[in-house]
C-alpha angles and dihedrals in degrees: 000000000000122000096251089054094046091048090048091052092048091049099033100046096058090043090052092048090048094047090051089054093048091052091051091044090052094046094054096055089044088058091046092049091050090053093047090050092053090048089047088057092050091047090049090051090047093052089049091053093046089055092049090053087051090056092047093051088049090053091048096052093047092048090050091048095051092049103035106019137269094271094062093045091046090055091047093050091047088057098052138066092285094056098117094038101049109104104171148346123203135181120215126203123227093276090055095252118136109258100179138347145182124209120012111311116215116237090244092059090064099033112027115198119262092249092069108046096141101035122103093194137047140165125226121196121193104180104294092348112097121187132186120213118198130185117197128218117280116259123224103287094036103273116140137164136214136193141196125220128193105232098176130014121151092193092059092039095245117146131187095230098065089048088064097035093244113182120236090236091075135064109229126192123185129199113191124210099231108209090205089067104026129049120212097265092050090048093052091049091048091049091053089053091049095048089052091061117115116195121226088218114067087211095074132079134187128201133175116219115217135181123237093278094056096257111150111230106168143356122222126203114197122191137174108235121235115285093255091056094048088052092052093049092052093049089054093060 
């Protein structure tokens, strides 16, 4: 065997083995990332479903209050999954005045700002404190009820992630559409911009959470953490 051929064999064989190893190494993470992407889609769908259940529970409590009184609805809410977050339930007469209440009604529950005349839901953000204000559908005769929930309160130990059942394997970032600083048209336009976002990383998802009227209330960005962080989280379990 000539020297050039022998040199080529000595240099080329390890390079071929190395290249094959690189290909295999790339294929395995690729399979892992595909599985993570599918799980991320499932988690995003679960968050959306959890938020819809939150709206349904808000509608159920306000309907109960309008029909049977705020005290009964308050007791039902304090026994359910929203017990620590329920701040107030109020019943309004046909003229829009508060007829009765339980808890501590927020001023916006009684006097919604002019920028949101047709919206049943709004989010209020005071620093790190985030509230959700919900007005139920009017009953025959004009009575209706509303409630406020505390979505986020570091002082009370209330976080956003448990409310939606977010798993610890994912990094979740929430951006709230504060009705004090954004009217409904601005919120809708901003939500369209956010929904048009396409992440560079396939292991990220964004969804805009809306109420039944289509009013955008929050935007959620869900990401899979780097592999080393995922491994550390699993080891801590």
